[in-house]
N, C-alpha and C positions, 0 to 999 in steps of 0.2 A: 144471518149473523146479527147479534145485538150490537148496539152502539158501544157498550162497555168492552165487549170482546175486540171490536175493531180498534178502540182506543188503546187497549192493552197491547195489541199487536203493533200498533203504530209506535207506542212507547218502547216496546221491545226492539223494534227496528231502529228507532232513534237511539236507544242505548247502544245497540251493536255498532251503529255508525259512529257514535261518539267514541266508543272503545277503539274502533279501527283507526279513527283519526288520531287518537292518542298514540296508538301503536306505530302509526306511520310517522308521527312527529318524533317519537323516541328513536325510530330507525334512522330518520334523517339526522338527528343529533349524533347518533353513533357513527354514521357514515362520515359526517363532517369531522368528528374526532379522529377517526381512522385516517382520513385524508390528511389531516394535520400531522399525524404520526408518520405517514408515508413521506411527507415533505421533509420532516426532520431527518428521517432515515436517508433520504436521497442526499440531503446536505451533508450528513455525516459520511456517507459513502464517497461523495465527491471530495470531501476534505481528505479522507484516507487515501484516495487515489492520487491526489496532488502530493500528499506527503510521501507516498511510495515512489512517485516519479522523481521527487526531489532526492530521496535517498538513493535511488538508482543512479542519478546524475552524480551525486557525491561519491558513490562507490566507484563509478567509472573513472572519475577524476583521481581518486585515491589509487586505483589500479594503475592508471597512467603514471602517477608519481612513483609507485613501486617499480614499475617496469623501467623507467628512466634511471632510478637509483640502482637497480640490478645491472643495467647496461653500463653505468658508470663504474660500478664495482668490478665488473668483468673486464672492462677496459683497463682499470687500474691494476688488476691482477695480471693481465697480459703484459702490461708495461713492466711490472716487476719481474715476471718470467723472462721477458726479453732482456732486461738489464743483467739478470743472473746468467743467462746464456751468453750474452756478449762478454761478460767478465770471464766466463769459462773459456770461451774461444780465445780471448787475449792471453789468458794464462797458458793455454796450450801452445799458442804461437810463441810465447816467451819461454816456454818450457818450465813454468813455475808450477810445482805440484800443488794441487788443491788440498787444503787441510780441512778435514771435517771437525767440527767442534763437538 
């Protein structure tokens, strides 16, 4: 093999190595970029999970308030029914006829 052929082959090999080095560097940069995107996505997901947990706590507290309010309304309704029944009983005992309006 001649010296010029050997030199050409060496240059070709050197060129291929240079191109591979550039390709590897580009892949490294792409990987770093994707890794940063993953970190941002993880942060966003964590934020959304925390927001969801907060909403669930708020919803639970609101449901508790509604249940207490419903219990209070039922108790008030029962008190009114008891008063009406007591008045009916007193009228029966006094033999006063009940007038419907």
